[in-house]
C-alpha positions in Angstrom: 37.7 8.1 -16.2 35.5 10.2 -18.7 33.7 8.3 -21.3 31.5 11.3 -23.3 33.7 13.2 -25.1 36.3 16.1 -24.0 35.8 16.7 -20.0 35.9 20.1 -18.8 36.0 21.3 -15.6 35.0 25.0 -14.2 37.5 26.5 -11.4 37.8 29.6 -9.7 36.8 31.5 -6.7 33.2 31.6 -5.4 31.4 33.6 -6.9 32.4 34.1 -10.5 29.8 32.4 -12.0 30.6 29.1 -12.5 26.9 27.7 -11.9 25.5 30.4 -13.8 28.1 29.5 -16.7 27.2 25.5 -16.2 23.1 26.3 -16.0 23.6 28.4 -19.5 25.5 25.6 -21.4 22.9 22.8 -20.1 19.7 24.8 -20.9 18.5 23.8 -17.9 18.6 24.7 -13.7 20.0 21.0 -13.3 22.3 23.2 -10.8 21.6 25.4 -7.9 22.6 28.8 -8.2 22.5 30.9 -4.7 23.6 34.5 -4.3 25.7 33.3 -1.2 29.0 32.2 -2.3 30.3 28.6 -1.8 26.9 26.6 -1.9 28.0 24.8 -4.7 30.1 22.0 -2.5 30.1 18.8 -4.8 31.9 18.5 -7.8 29.4 17.7 -10.2 29.6 16.0 -13.5 27.6 16.7 -16.0 27.4 15.6 -19.6 26.1 17.5 -22.6 26.3 18.1 -26.5 27.3 20.8 -28.2 27.7 21.2 -32.0 27.4 17.2 -32.5 30.2 17.0 -29.7 29.9 15.5 -26.6 31.4 17.0 -23.3 31.3 16.4 -19.7 31.5 19.0 -17.8 32.7 19.6 -14.0 31.3 21.8 -11.9 33.4 22.7 -8.8 33.0 24.6 -5.3 34.9 27.8 -5.9 38.6 27.5 -4.1 38.7 29.9 -1.0 41.8 31.0 -0.1 43.8 28.5 2.7 43.4 30.5 5.5 39.6 30.8 4.8 38.7 27.4 4.7 37.7 26.7 8.6 35.0 23.8 8.0 35.2 20.3 6.5 32.3 21.1 3.7 35.1 23.7 2.3 38.1 21.3 2.7 36.2 18.6 0.9 35.1 20.7 -2.0 39.3 22.1 -2.3 39.9 18.6 -2.7 37.3 17.6 -5.3 38.9 20.9 -7.2 42.4 19.3 -7.4 40.3 16.3 -8.2 38.8 18.0 -10.9 41.9 18.9 -12.6 43.2 15.4 -12.6 40.2 14.2 -14.2 39.9 17.0 -17.1 41.4 17.3 -20.4 40.4 21.4 -20.5 40.5 23.7 -17.4 38.6 27.0 -17.4 39.6 29.2 -14.5 36.7 32.0 -14.6 37.4 35.0 -12.9 34.9 38.6 -12.6 36.3 40.1 -15.6 34.6 43.4 -13.4 37.7 42.6 -10.9 40.0 41.2 -12.8 42.6 38.4 -12.0 44.2 38.1 -8.6 47.3 36.5 -6.7 44.7 33.2 -5.6 43.7 32.9 -9.3 47.5 32.7 -10.1 47.8 30.1 -7.5 45.4 28.1 -9.2 46.9 28.3 -12.4 50.2 27.5 -11.0 48.4 24.5 -9.7 47.1 23.5 -13.0 50.6 23.9 -14.5 51.9 21.4 -12.5 49.3 18.9 -13.2 50.5 19.5 -17.1 46.9 20.5 -17.7 45.3 23.1 -20.8 43.7 25.9 -19.1 41.7 29.0 -20.6 41.4 31.9 -18.6 37.4 33.1 -19.1 36.7 36.4 -18.0 33.0 36.5 -17.2 30.4 39.5 -16.4 31.9 40.6 -19.6 28.8 42.4 -20.4 28.8 44.6 -17.1 32.7 45.4 -17.8 32.4 46.2 -21.2 29.2 48.6 -20.2 30.9 50.2 -17.2 34.4 50.0 -17.4 36.2 52.1 -20.0 38.8 49.9 -22.4 37.9 47.1 -20.2 39.8 44.5 -22.2 42.9 46.1 -22.2 42.6 46.7 -19.0 41.9 43.1 -18.1 44.7 42.1 -20.3 47.0 44.3 -18.6 46.2 42.9 -15.1 46.5 39.3 -16.7 50.3 40.4 -18.1 51.2 41.3 -14.0 49.4 38.9 -12.0 50.2 35.9 -14.8 54.0 36.9 -15.1 55.0 33.3 -15.3 52.8 31.8 -18.2 52.9 34.9 -20.7 50.6 33.6 -23.4 47.9 32.3 -21.0 44.3 31.8 -22.9 41.7 34.6 -22.3 37.9 34.4 -23.3 35.8 37.4 -22.7 32.5 35.9 -22.3 28.8 36.4 -20.2 27.4 33.2 -18.7 24.6 35.1 -18.4 23.7 36.4 -21.8 25.7 34.1 -23.3 27.7 36.1 -25.5 31.4 34.8 -26.2 30.7 31.2 -25.2 30.5 30.2 -29.2 34.2 31.7 -29.5 35.0 29.9 -26.0 34.3 26.7 -27.4 36.5 27.2 -30.5 39.3 27.9 -28.1 38.4 24.7 -26.1 38.5 22.7 -29.4 41.9 24.7 -30.9 43.1 23.8 -26.8 42.1 20.5 -27.1 44.2 20.0 -30.5 46.9 21.5 -29.6 47.6 19.0 -26.3 47.4 16.2 -28.5 49.5 17.9 -31.6 52.7 15.0 -32.7 55.3 16.4 -34.0 57.6 14.1 -36.4 61.6 13.4 -35.1 62.7 14.6 -38.7 60.7 17.8 -38.7 61.7 18.1 -34.9 65.2 17.7 -36.0 65.4 19.8 -38.3 63.7 22.6 -36.9 66.3 21.6 -33.7 69.2 22.4 -35.8 68.2 25.4 -37.0 67.6 26.4 -33.2 70.3 25.5 -31.6 72.2 28.0 -34.1 70.0 30.9 -32.7 71.8 30.9 -29.5 74.7 30.2 -27.8 75.0 27.1 -26.5 74.9 26.5 -22.8 78.1 25.6 -21.2 78.8 23.0 -18.1 81.8 23.9 -16.5 84.5 24.3 -19.2 82.9 22.4 -21.5 80.0 23.2 -23.7 76.9 21.4 -24.3 76.3 19.5 -27.2 72.9 18.4 -28.9 72.1 15.1 -30.7 68.2 15.3 -31.3 65.3 15.7 -30.1 62.3 13.4 -29.7 58.3 13.9 -28.3 57.5 11.7 -25.7 53.7 10.2 -25.9 52.7 12.5 -22.9 49.8 15.3 -23.1 50.4 18.3 -23.3 52.9 17.8 -25.7 56.4 17.0 -24.1 60.0 16.3 -25.4 63.2 14.9 -25.0 67.0 16.8 -25.7 69.5 14.4 -26.1 72.7 15.9 -24.8 76.2 15.3 -23.3 75.7 17.2 -20.2 72.0 17.1 -19.3 73.0 19.2 -16.2 74.0 21.8 -18.5 70.9 22.3 -19.6 69.5 25.5 -18.0 66.1 26.3 -17.2 66.4 29.5 -19.4 68.0 27.5 -22.0 64.4 24.9 -22.0 62.4 28.0 -22.0 64.1 29.3 -25.3 63.5 26.2 -26.9 59.8 25.8 -25.8 59.3 29.4 -27.0 60.5 28.4 -30.7 58.4 25.3 -30.6 55.1 27.3 -29.3 56.1 30.0 -32.2 56.8 27.3 -35.2 53.7 25.1 -34.3 51.3 27.4 -32.9 51.2 25.7 -29.6 50.9 29.2 -27.6 48.8 28.9 -23.9 50.3 24.8 -24.0 52.2 24.1 -20.7 55.3 22.2 -22.8 58.2 20.3 -21.2 61.2 19.7 -22.9 63.5 17.0 -20.4 67.3 16.6 -21.0 68.7 12.9 -20.9 72.4 12.0 -21.6 72.8 10.2 -25.3 73.1 6.6 -24.9 70.1 5.8 -22.0 67.6 3.5 -22.5 64.8 5.6 -22.9 61.7 2.7 -23.8 60.6 3.8 -19.8 59.3 7.5 -21.4 
């Protein structure tokens, strides 16, 4: 369990600039940066202060594709990356902006979402991208939309770990993400909103019966998670949950956060949740 402030981890394939980024933040060569891919084997916890706020950053070895994990060192580093996801509050998924995101980056994002963590896509080497690639940012966003089709509202920040460009903006997004992950909505505000939303779309049908919703409440979990009480929980489709999730995100400006909705039969004891 981290003690000092917000815990961040930097994930990404080898050679995208994770250690250069950590060195920039720490202002020291506390980490070995080498031109050879995959030299950072251990996940290292480093504390630093920025704008009077405490942070802990876990620098992890680059996750390689499964098939190429041959030696024990690689296997250990992959597990450490997974462990660092559990321990982090916000994960920075770093990609080489000049290459754009790959399927492997998408798999990492899916893993992060499954563990219900906040994630920011960090496009590093953007100094090169801006100089050498026409319409660099819009081209990068197009690639993201294709590769991350399952996470349409993922946050993207363009930085250069070498020059420090964009890092101030990145920390604004990190702090905003942390606030969103811990956002609480009162049950009365939720239900006022939910009543309006239910009118917007036809209620799901379970067999021959309409699914009726009674009320919506937020659980104690982070990121925000909600329980919808209903007569037929099995009738609440994934598509309908997506629809409600989207509306919640729009209403409370929670874009880019992995929100969950659980359907539960009314009258059940929810003290366990």
